[in-house]
C-alpha positions in Angstrom: 10.0 -48.9 -222.9 8.8 -48.2 -226.4 8.1 -51.9 -227.0 5.9 -52.0 -223.9 3.9 -49.0 -225.2 3.4 -50.7 -228.5 2.2 -53.9 -226.9 -0.2 -52.0 -224.7 -1.5 -50.0 -227.6 -2.1 -53.2 -229.7 -3.8 -54.9 -226.7 -6.1 -51.8 -226.1 -7.0 -51.6 -229.8 -7.7 -55.3 -229.9 -9.9 -55.4 -226.8 -11.8 -52.2 -227.4 -14.4 -53.7 -229.8 -15.2 -56.5 -227.4 -15.7 -54.1 -224.5 -17.9 -51.9 -226.7 -19.9 -54.9 -227.8 -20.5 -56.3 -224.2 -21.1 -52.8 -222.8 -24.6 -52.9 -224.2 -25.2 -56.5 -223.0 -24.2 -56.0 -219.3 -27.9 -55.6 -218.2 -28.7 -58.9 -219.8 -25.8 -60.6 -218.0 -27.0 -59.1 -214.7 -30.5 -60.5 -215.3 -29.0 -63.9 -216.1 -27.0 -63.8 -212.8 -30.1 -63.0 -210.8 -32.0 -65.8 -212.5 -29.2 -68.3 -211.8 -29.1 -67.3 -208.1 -32.9 -67.5 -207.8 -33.1 -70.8 -209.6 -30.3 -72.3 -207.4 -32.1 -71.2 -204.2 -35.5 -72.7 -205.2 -33.8 -75.7 -206.8 -32.1 -76.6 -203.6 -35.3 -76.0 -201.6 -37.3 -78.3 -204.0 -34.6 -80.9 -203.7 -34.8 -80.8 -199.9 -38.6 -81.3 -200.2 -38.0 -84.4 -202.5 -35.5 -85.7 -199.9 -32.5 -85.5 -202.2 -29.0 -85.1 -201.0 -27.6 -81.6 -201.8 -23.9 -81.6 -202.7 -22.5 -78.1 -202.7 -19.9 -79.0 -205.4 -22.7 -80.1 -207.8 -24.7 -77.0 -207.0 -21.8 -74.7 -207.8 -20.8 -76.6 -210.9 -24.3 -76.3 -212.3 -24.4 -72.6 -211.4 -21.1 -72.0 -213.2 -22.3 -74.1 -216.2 -25.4 -72.0 -216.4 -23.4 -68.8 -216.2 -21.2 -69.9 -219.1 -24.4 -70.9 -221.0 -25.9 -67.5 -220.4 -22.8 -65.7 -221.5 -23.0 -67.7 -224.8 -26.7 -66.9 -225.2 -26.2 -63.2 -224.5 -23.3 -63.1 -226.9 -25.4 -64.8 -229.6 -28.3 -62.5 -228.9 -26.0 -59.5 -229.2 -24.6 -60.8 -232.5 -28.1 -61.4 -233.9 -29.1 -57.9 -232.7 -26.1 -56.3 -234.3 -26.4 -58.2 -237.6 -30.0 -59.0 -238.3 -31.5 -56.4 -236.0 -29.7 -53.6 -238.0 -30.5 -55.1 -241.4 -34.2 -55.7 -240.7 -34.6 -52.6 -238.5 -35.7 -54.6 -235.4 -33.8 -52.8 -232.6 -35.1 -55.1 -229.9 -34.1 -58.4 -231.6 -31.6 -59.2 -228.8 -34.3 -58.7 -226.1 -36.8 -60.8 -228.0 -34.4 -63.7 -228.3 -33.4 -63.5 -224.6 -37.0 -63.3 -223.6 -37.4 -66.9 -224.8 -34.1 -68.1 -223.1 -35.0 -66.3 -219.8 -38.5 -67.6 -220.0 -37.2 -71.2 -219.8 -35.2 -70.3 -216.7 -38.3 -68.4 -215.2 -40.3 -71.6 -215.8 -37.7 -73.6 -213.9 -37.8 -71.1 -211.0 -41.6 -71.1 -210.8 -41.8 -74.9 -211.0 -39.2 -75.3 -208.3 -40.9 -72.7 -206.1 -44.3 -74.5 -206.5 -42.7 -77.8 -205.6 -41.0 -76.2 -202.6 -44.4 -74.9 -201.4 -46.0 -78.3 -202.0 -48.3 -76.9 -204.7 -48.8 -79.7 -207.3 -49.0 -77.6 -210.4 -46.4 -76.5 -213.0 -46.1 -73.9 -215.7 -45.8 -75.0 -219.3 -43.5 -72.4 -220.9 -44.4 -73.2 -224.5 -48.1 -72.8 -223.9 -47.3 -69.6 -222.0 -45.5 -68.0 -225.0 -48.2 -69.2 -227.4 -50.9 -67.7 -225.2 -49.0 -64.4 -224.8 -48.9 -63.9 -228.5 -52.4 -65.1 -229.2 -53.9 -63.2 -226.2 -56.2 -66.1 -225.3 -57.2 -67.6 -222.0 -54.1 -67.9 -219.8 -55.6 -70.5 -217.4 -54.4 -73.3 -219.7 -50.8 -72.4 -219.0 -51.0 -73.7 -215.4 -51.1 -77.5 -215.4 -52.3 -79.4 -212.3 -49.9 -82.2 -211.6 -52.6 -84.2 -209.7 -54.7 -84.5 -212.9 -53.3 -86.9 -215.5 -55.0 -87.8 -218.7 -58.3 -86.3 -217.5 -58.5 -88.5 -214.4 -57.8 -87.4 -210.8 -54.8 -89.3 -209.5 -56.3 -89.4 -206.0 -59.4 -91.2 -207.3 -57.4 -93.6 -209.5 -55.3 -94.7 -206.5 -58.3 -95.7 -204.4 
């Protein structure tokens, strides 16, 4: 009985720092889960529009891979926030780092949604972030897929 108490005490003492670390990161993991579900929904809808076959096993495998990737990104952001954020007195370093990572996923969601709705435009995420920080005209962020190299594709096909 005493050995069991010792083992339980060692396990609790070993796991406590991890639980404390991830306790602050749970909202970021929930946002990641919501983004994965949304991207999966619009990704499947866009694939149907393209006429692609949708295999449930591939859909679930990609969703699980994304979940593991986001756990890694959230962990890395938490580590950066705890180390560099504390040293340089930047309390939102984790959020800033994840803003970029989540921005890429949001771009995928918006582009899949636009394709699903037959809107031939897409969002360029790098231009979006540059424009947000420069506070310039946001119209350049949306790129018309029908226009390529300054020529209208409809006119060039005729």
